[in-house]
VOTI-216595 format. One record per atom (N, C-alpha, C): residue number from 1; x, y, z; residue in three letters. Coordinates in steps of 0.001 Angstrom, whole numbers, always signed. Each point is the difference from the previous one (the first is absolute). Example, Ala and Ser with C-alpha at 12.3 -4.5 7.8 and 13.67 -1.06 7.14 Angstrom:
 num       u       v       w residuo
   1  +13190   -5690   +7800     ALA
   1    -890   +1190      +0     ALA
   1    +900   +1200      +0     ALA
   2    -350   +1050    -720     SER
   2    +820   +1190     +60     SER
   2    -770   +1090    +730     SER
//
This chain:
 num       u       v       w residuo
   1 -107830  +54885 +262579     MET
   1     +57   -1447     -95     MET
   1   +1144    -409    -930     MET
   2    +783    -980    +432     SER
   2   +1149    -452    -773     SER
   2    -430    -839   -1200     SER
   3    +751    +125   -1071     THR
   3    -260    -811   -1193     THR
   3    +980   -1167     -98     THR
   4    +801    -180   +1066     LYS
   4    +979   -1084     +27     LYS
   4    -172    -819   +1273     LYS
   5    +396   -1270     -77     ASN
   5     -60    -840   +1191     ASN
   5   +1241    +225    +862     ASN
   6    +145    -765   +1069     SER
   6   +1095    +236    +950     SER
   6   +1383    -256    -583     SER
   7     +97    -773   -1082     VAL
   7   +1305    -229    -631     VAL
   7    +184    +853   -1254     VAL
   8    -882    +996    -176     GLY
   8    +178   +1003   -1046     GLY
   8    -514    -361   -1377     GLY
   9    -857   -1004     -90     LEU
   9    -543    -386   -1302     LEU
   9   -1383    +599    -193     LEU
  10    -367    +326   -1241     PRO
  10   -1286    +652    -266     PRO
  10   -1189    -914    +325     PRO
  11    -930    +527    +805     LEU
  11   -1136    -791    +458     LEU
  11    -865    -529   -1134     LEU
  12    -183    +770   -1041     ASP
  12    -905    -442   -1070     ASP
  12    +475   -1299    -647     ASP
  13   +1285    -133    -263     THR
  13    +497   -1230    -618     THR
  13    +341   -1068   +1040     THR
  14    +391    +411   +1192     VAL
  14    +320    -972   +1055     VAL
  14   -1227    -815    +372     VAL
  15   -1159    +616     +12     ASN
  15   -1209    -745    +332     ASN
  15    -279   -1094   -1033     ASN
  16    +351    +245   -1250     GLN
  16    -134   -1037   -1028     GLN
  16    +997   -1138    +247     GLN
  17   +1207    +368    +412     VAL
  17   +1020   -1001    +316     VAL
  17    -452    -837   +1193     VAL
  18    -530    +646   +1027     ILE
  18    -489    -726   +1177     ILE
  18   -1113    -973    -394     ILE
  19    -904    +433    -853     ALA
  19   -1084    -881    -444     ALA
  19    +552   -1217    -747     ALA
  20    +985    +224    -853     LYS
  20    +601   -1113    -749     LYS
  20    +766    -929    +944     LYS
  21    +713    +577    +962     LEU
  21    +703    -820    +986     LEU
  21    -987    -816    +833     LEU
  22   -1141    +577    +321     SER
  22   -1013    -708    +785     SER
  22    -547   -1207    -763     SER
  23    -231    +170   -1293     GLY
  23    -429   -1126    -821     GLY
  23   +1074   -1072     -96     GLY
  24   +1245    +444    -122     LEU
  24   +1120    -933     -55     LEU
  24    +129    -764   +1314     LEU
  25    -161    +693   +1120     LEU
  25     +49    -646   +1310     LEU
  25   -1067   -1088     +97     LEU
  26   -1200    +304    -432     ALA
  26   -1082    -993     +30     ALA
  26    +349   -1199    -890     ALA
  27    +516    +275   -1197     ASP
  27    +399   -1090    -898     ASP
  27   +1100    -849    +620     ASP
  28    +982    +651    +618     TYR
  28   +1078    -749    +649     TYR
  28    -540    -886   +1118     TYR
  29    -933    +505    +778     GLN
  29    -537    -787   +1114     GLN
  29    -722   -1245    -516     GLN
  30    -801    +155   -1036     VAL
  30    -709   -1154    -562     VAL
  30    +996    -972    -631     VAL
  31    +978    +529    -721     PHE
  31   +1021    -842    -620     PHE
  31    +784    -765   +1059     PHE
  32    +354    +664   +1085     TYR
  32    +716    -654   +1102     TYR
  32    -802   -1200    +516     TYR
  33   -1275    +217    +232     THR
  33    -854   -1075    +507     THR
  33    -126   -1120   -1027     THR
  34    -122    +356   -1265     ASN
  34     -43   -1013   -1055     ASN
  34   +1281    -835     -16     ASN
  35   +1141    +669    +118     LEU
  35   +1282    -707      +2     LEU
  35    +114    -947   +1192     LEU
  36    -494    +440   +1154     ARG
  36     +24    -885   +1177     ARG
  36    -817   -1257    -275     ARG
  37   -1181    +167    -569     GLY
  37    -839   -1152    -329     GLY
  37    +653    -925   -1008     GLY
  38    +616    +575   -1022     LEU
  38    +701    -820    -991     LEU
  38   +1150    -763    +653     LEU
  39    +714    +653    +876     HIS
  39   +1113    -605    +739     HIS
  39    -483   -1187    +834     HIS
  40   -1114    +172    +676     TRP
  40    -529   -1062    +862     TRP
  40    -586   -1161    -786     TRP
  41    -595    +279   -1143     ASN
  41    -816   -1000    -691     ASN
  41    +648    -676   -1200     ASN
  42   +1193    +448    -405     ILE
  42    +631    -586   -1177     ILE
  42    +219   -1502    +218     ILE
  43    -258    -777   -1048     GLN
  43    +193   -1452     +48     GLN
  43    +632    -461   -1303     GLN
  44    +548   -1178     +31     GLY
  44    +521    -616   -1213     GLY
  44   +1506    +112    -136     GLY
  45    +474    -282   -1207     ASP
  45   +1436     -96    -245     ASP
  45    +740   +1336     +55     ASP
  46    -710   +1109      -6     LYS
  46    +627   +1324     +99     LYS
  46     -78    +552   +1425     LYS
  47    -432    -839    +941     PHE
  47    -241    +459   +1370     PHE
  47   +1200    +736    +591     PHE
  48   +1159    -648     +35     TYR
  48   +1138    +581    +718     TYR
  48    +440   +1334    -580     TYR
  49    +130     +81   -1296     GLU
  49    +474   +1244    -602     GLU
  49   -1023   +1128    +116     GLU
  50   -1292    -321    -182     LEU
  50   -1007   +1060     +71     LEU
  50    -344    +375   +1429     LEU
  51     +47    -952    +907     HIS
  51    -217    +314   +1414     HIS
  51   +1020   +1053    +446     HIS
  52   +1243    -194    -363     ALA
  52   +1059    +954    +349     ALA
  52    -159   +1320    -767     ALA
  53    -334     -75   -1278     LEU
  53    -154   +1209    -806     LEU
  53   -1132    +880    +531     LEU
  54   -1150    -604    +297     TYR
  54   -1128    +778    +516     TYR
  54    +366    +672   +1319     TYR
  55    +770    -691    +833     GLU
  55    +430    +608   +1263     GLU
  55    +914   +1201    -270     GLU
  56    +923    -146    -924     GLU
  56    +870   +1115    -382     GLU
  56    -837   +1188    -482     GLU
  57    -988    -282    -831     TYR
  57    -852   +1055    -552     TYR
  57    -833    +673   +1082     TYR
  58    -618    -771    +896     TYR
  58    -835    +667   +1003     TYR
  58    +834    +778    +997     TYR
  59   +1222    -433    +258     ASN
  59    +871    +803    +871     ASN
  59    +353   +1329    -662     ASN
  60    +248     -20   -1299     GLU
  60    +284   +1248    -715     GLU
  60   -1231    +910     -19     GLU
  61   -1162    -568    -232     ILE
  61   -1224    +806     -25     ILE
  61    -269    +585   +1385     ILE
  62    +312    -734   +1061     ALA
  62    -179    +531   +1361     ALA
  62    +831   +1270    +181     ALA
  63   +1208      +8    -530     GLU
  63    +842   +1201     +68     GLU
  63    -616   +1136    -811     GLU
  64    -534    -329   -1165     LYS
  64    -625   +1023    -850     LYS
  64   -1253    +570    +666     LYS
  65    -726    -832    +719     ILE
  65   -1180    +468    +739     ILE
  65    +423   +1075    +996     ILE
  66   +1031    -287    +767     ASP
  66    +466    +950   +1011     ASP
  66    +517   +1285    -640     ASP
  67    +805    -117   -1045     GLU
  67    +535   +1181    -692     GLU
  67   -1117    +863    -565     GLU
  68   -1000    -652    -577     THR
  68   -1112    +724    -621     THR
  68    -830    +721   +1049     THR
  69    -325    -691   +1086     ALA
  69    -787    +620   +1079     ALA
  69    +764   +1175    +612     ALA
  70   +1285    -173    +235     GLU
  70    +800   +1095    +565     GLU
  70     +71   +1188    -966     GLU
  71     +70    -273   -1292     ARG
  71     +46   +1100    -976     ARG
  71   -1298    +784     +18     ARG
  72   -1123    -702    +138     ILE
  72   -1297    +669    +104     ILE
  72      +1    +949   +1196     ILE
  73    +510    -458   +1131     VAL
  73     +46    +835   +1211     VAL
  73    +911   +1200    -214     VAL
  74   +1172    -225    -561     ILE
  74    +953   +1087    -235     ILE
  74    -621   +1084    -877     ILE
  75    -794    -418    -975     LEU
  75    -624    +965    -914     LEU
  75   -1217    +690    +607     LEU
  76    -413    -434   +1190     GLY
  76   -1114    +653    +676     GLY
  76   -1302    -778     -22     GLY
  77     +21   -1230    -476     GLY
  77   -1194    -830     -38     GLY
  77     -64    -956   +1175     GLY
  78   -1049    -784     +17     THR
  78    -192   -1027   +1015     THR
  78    -233   -1327    -705     THR
  79    +915    -949    +160     PRO
  79    -173   -1281    -682     PRO
  79   -1104    -834    +637     PRO
  80    -759    -671    -835     ALA
  80   -1012    -933    +506     ALA
  80    +708   -1147    +718     ALA
  81    -685    -584    +957     ASN
  81    +585   -1140    +697     ASN
  81   -1035   -1075    +309     ASN
  82   -1016    -100    -851     SER
  82    -985   -1067    +189     SER
  82    -292    -663   -1345     SER
  83    -221   -1305     +58     PHE
  83    -234    -730   -1233     PHE
  83   -1322    +366    -654     PHE
  84    -969    +445    +773     SER
  84   -1255    +426    -628     SER
  84    +255   +1188    -928     SER
  85    +874    +896    +397     VAL
  85    +353   +1143    -852     VAL
  85    +883    -467   -1161     VAL
  86    +979    -843    +287     TYR
  86    +885    -486   -1058     TYR
  86    -796    -670   -1114     TYR
  87    -971    -822    +376     LEU
  87    -769    -726   -1012     LEU
  87    -858    +931    -846     LEU
  88    -398   +1130    +570     LYS
  88    -751    +989    -776     LYS
  88    +914    +781    -936     LYS
  89   +1221    +283    +446     GLN
  89    +935    +816    -776     GLN
  89    +826    -800    -997     GLN
  90    +219   -1263    +278     ALA
  90    +931    -801    -803     ALA
  90    -574    -350   -1363     ALA
  91    +874     -20    -975     SER
  91    -372    -518   -1306     SER
  91    +519   -1428    -177     SER
  92    +866    -447    +901     VAL
  92    +442   -1392     +40     VAL
  92   -1089    -798    +705     VAL
  93    -371   -1113    -569     LYS
  93   -1062    -843    +560     LYS
  93    +585   -1099    +873     LYS
  94    -771    -385    +999     GLU
  94    +414   -1094    +868     GLU
  94      +1   -1316    -772     GLU
  95    +955    -864    +325     VAL
  95      -8   -1381    -474     VAL
  95     +58    -898   +1222     VAL
  96    -656   -1134     -99     SER
  96     -75    -882   +1156     SER
  96      -3   -1452    -441     SER
  97    +682    -826    +774     GLY
  97     -32   -1441    -224     GLY
  97    +724    -476   -1242     GLY
  98    +931    +780    -526     VAL
  98    +740    -397   -1205     VAL
  98   +1179    -871    +417     VAL
  99     +43   -1230    -521     SER
  99   +1122    -897    +292     SER
  99    +759    -397   -1264     SER
 100    -589    +228   -1159     ASP
 100    +623    -312   -1275     ASP
 100   +1084   +1034    -332     ASP
 101   +1175    -467    -331     TRP
 101   +1123    +917    -188     TRP
 101    -217    +960   -1161     TRP
 102    -539    -464   -1129     LYS
 102    -165    +889   -1157     LYS
 102   -1024   +1092    +286     LYS
 103   -1076    -357    +666     THR
 103   -1015    +988    +355     THR
 103    +591   +1040    +944     THR
 104    +750    -464    +987     GLY
 104    +618    +919    +962     GLY
 104   +1009    +928    -638     GLY
 105    +904    -545    -788     VAL
 105   +1030    +813    -642     VAL
 105    -640    +973    -990     VAL
 106    -993    -458    -731     SER
 106    -689    +889    -944     SER
 106    -665   +1159    +722     SER
 107    -598    -280   +1155     ASN
 107    -625   +1067    +784     ASN
 107   +1040   +1001    +483     ASN
 108   +1117    -495    +490     VAL
 108   +1069    +891    +469     VAL
 108    +514    +846   -1158     VAL
 109    +208    -605   -1139     LEU
 109    +482    +726   -1185     LEU
 109    -988   +1101    -392     LEU
 110   -1279    -328     -93     GLU
 110   -1011    +999    -358     GLU
 110     -56   +1131   +1022     GLU
 111    +129    -341   +1267     THR
 111     -32   +1028   +1043     THR
 111   +1210    +915    -116     THR
 112   +1167    -576    -218     LEU
 112   +1206    +820    -159     LEU
 112    -107    +926   -1209     LEU
 113    -571    -490   -1086     GLN
 113    -185    +846   -1181     GLN
 113    -954   +1159    +309     GLN
 114   -1043    -295    +729     HIS
 114    -953   +1040    +405     HIS
 114    +683   +1033    +915     HIS
 115    +737    -481    +987     LEU
 115    +698    +903    +921     LEU
 115   +1043    +838    -731     LEU
 116    +646    -588    -982     LEU
 116    +984    +739    -800     LEU
 116    -659   +1195    -683     LEU
 117   -1161    -207    -564     GLY
 117    -734   +1106    -623     GLY
 117    -355   +1077   +1014     GLY
 118    -438    -424   +1182     ASN
 118    -321    +966   +1055     ASN
 118   +1222    +791    +441     ASN
 119   +1133    -671     +90     LEU
 119   +1228    +694    +398     LEU
 119    +430   +1014   -1058     LEU
 120    -199    -317   -1243     ARG
 120    +345    +951   -1066     ARG
 120    -903   +1235     +59     ARG
 121   -1280    -214    +302     GLU
 121    -913   +1140    +178     GLU
 121    +413    +839   +1212     GLU
 122    +343    -676   +1085     LEU
 122    +461    +701   +1203     LEU
 122   +1247    +811    -305     LEU
 123    +925    -582    -722     GLN
 123   +1236    +701    -355     GLN
 123    -306   +1279    -769     GLN
 124    -902     -83    -945     SER
 124    -367   +1167    -792     SER
 124    -597   +1104    +876     SER
 125    -904    -369    +891     LEU
 125    -584    +987    +920     LEU
 125   +1054    +609    +920     LEU
 126    +891    -842    +498     ALA
 126   +1033    +486    +912     ALA
 126    +958    +954    -704     ALA
 127    +311    -267   -1247     ILE
 127    +864    +901    -769     ILE
 127    -670   +1358    -132     ILE
 128   -1300     +14    -348     LYS
 128    -746   +1260    -125     LYS
 128     -19    +775   +1307     LYS
 129      -8    -719   +1108     SER
 129     -70    +626   +1309     SER
 129   +1377    +443    +510     SER
 130   +1060    -425    -673     GLY
 130   +1350    +298    +484     GLY
 130    +369    -857   +1202     GLY
 131    -647   -1142    +130     ASP
 131    +154    -892   +1153     ASP
 131   +1048   -1064    -311     ASP
 132   +1258    +347    +213     ALA
 132   +1117    -880    -352     ALA
 132     -22   -1309    +779     ALA
 133    -412     +48   +1260     GLU
 133      +8   -1219    +811     GLU
 133   -1049   -1008    -485     GLU
 134   -1170    +476    -398     THR
 134   -1005    -918    -542     THR
 134    +441    -505   -1373     THR
 135    +687    +836    -771     VAL
 135    +575    -462   -1261     VAL
 135    +978   -1137    +294     VAL
 136    +857    +183    +997     HIS
 136    +966   -1034    +379     HIS
 136    -712   -1289    +412     HIS
 137   -1042    +123    +813     LEU
 137    -777   -1157    +439     LEU
 137    -579    -743   -1213     LEU
 138    -532    +753    -960     SER
 138    -598    -633   -1184     SER
 138   +1066    -637    -888     SER
 139   +1131    +658    -171     VAL
 139   +1082    -553    -826     VAL
 139    +500   -1311    +584     VAL
 140    +166     -48   +1312     HIS
 140    +462   -1216    +668     HIS
 140   -1007   -1136    -233     HIS
 141   -1282    +299    +132     GLY
 141   -1036   -1005    -238     GLY
 141     -39    -454   -1448     GLY
 142    +115    +948    -926     ILE
 142      +0    -329   -1426     ILE
 142   +1145    -951    -323     ILE
 143   +1171    +320    +492     LYS
 143   +1176    -847    -253     LYS
 143    -226   -1413    +529     LYS
 144    -481    -110   +1216     SER
 144    -237   -1300    +618     SER
 144   -1060    -794    -754     SER
 145   -1115    +656    -323     PHE
 145   -1104    -703    -636     PHE
 145    +321    -382   -1433     PHE
 146    +732    +842    -729     GLU
 146    +379    -359   -1370     GLU
 146    +845   -1277     -15     GLU
 147    +920    -103    +946     LYS
 147    +850   -1202     +58     LYS
 147    -834   -1225    +347     LYS
 148    -910    +123    +952     LYS
 148    -856   -1125    +374     LYS
 148    -891    -413   -1176     LYS
 149    -533    +971    -722     ILE
 149    -844    -289   -1161     ILE
 149    +795    -773   -1048     ILE
 150   +1206    +441    -263     TRP
 150    +868    -685    -959     TRP
 150    +235   -1447    +438     TRP
 151    +325    -181   +1267     MET
 151    +327   -1349    +499     MET
 151   -1225    -906     +19     MET
 152   -1139    +504    +443     LEU
 152   -1205    -831     +38     LEU
 152    -495    -336   -1403     LEU
 153    +147    +947    -926     THR
 153    -376    -271   -1390     THR
 153    +847   -1138    -556     THR
 154   +1288     +22    +274     ALA
 154    +886   -1060    -450     ALA
 154    -350   -1319    +692     ALA
 155    -350     +49   +1258     TYR
 155    -347   -1182    +781     TYR
 155   -1242    -696    -558     TYR
 156    -947    +771    -498     LEU
 156   -1253    -554    -519     LEU
 156    +117    -567   -1415     LEU
 157   +1107    +296    -699     LYS
 157    +147    -510   -1381     LYS
 157    +246   -1501     +34     LYS
 158    -646    -672    -904     ASP
 158    +191   -1470    -104     ASP
 158   +1123    -343    -940     ASP
//
């Protein structure tokens, strides 16, 4: 029996990476849906700028969903594809009916901070596994989320 997967990575640590990627996929799916709701429901004087921003964010998360699911497959796993599973696996909570800009932006900021922590954990596991591509995926996400966190934090200051 082989101790490596089809791309030559050790099964013992790759399975941990797959589990972390699966949790991240679930979080991304819930976050994507939350962003869509925020995009649809935003009201008030920040409508135009946040309507566009939320759309930009959910389009980026849609790409991350696909990259994450494909990485799970490449590593030998099977990505979940149902919301009942995502809701069980996700640590990001659903938000619904939010139209107030501060509540929406604060939720997005908190979610990005949470995802940033998850990506750092994923990066650490991927390094231990010798999984350069998952390290790359996590670094790209970290860079993107750190910038968004900085910008949203500045946006919320009075």
